[in-house]
C-alpha positions, 0 to 999 in steps of 0.5 A: 955655073961651078961649084963653091970653092969650099978650101976658099971659103975655109981659108977666107972665113979664116982670113976674115978672122985672123983680121979680127983677133988683130982688130979686137986686140992690138989694133982697136982693142982698148978703145972697144972694150972701153966703149963697151964697158969692159974692164981690164978685170972683167978680161982677166975673170973670164965669163960670169955665171949664165954668160957664154964661154970664151971658146964658144963665142970664138967658134960661133963667130967663127961659124957665123963668118963662114956663113957669109964667106960661103954667101960670097963663095956661092956667088962667085961660083954661080957668076965665074967673075974678073978678079976685080969683081971678086972683090967688090962682090966681097967689100960690097957685101960688107959695105951694103949689106952688113954695115947697114944692118949693124948701123941700124941695130947700133942707132937703135941701141944708141951706140957710140959712132966710134964703135959703129966705125970700129966694127964696120970697118972690121967687116969691110977689112974682112970681107976683103981679105976673104974675097982676096983669098978667092982671087988667090986660089982661082 
């Protein structure tokens, strides 16, 4: 059993977060905003009274992602797996834990399947990137 690679946790979280900037920006930002009822005017105006400021949303998103990546790092440290198993763990967390949890929530909220596909696939790709960081940093 080894220690958690905190540098890999930090850089894996950063990779996950930066993929989010691409995912919810140029890649899928427009359809995602439309399905959530967010107009260009709303984006330009910024948060309304009573809503969280953008900096807080981004900080909390980063910290929540860090919690997930830290758990991945803990499992890697406890098992010392081969690189392909690291990737199986990372993608497995997203595909078998995060995605179903999101799916349950979206079912009860009666959210569109396309929105679920955008958000769930972000988790899978983001976690694959985090897993890749752990592999690179050995």
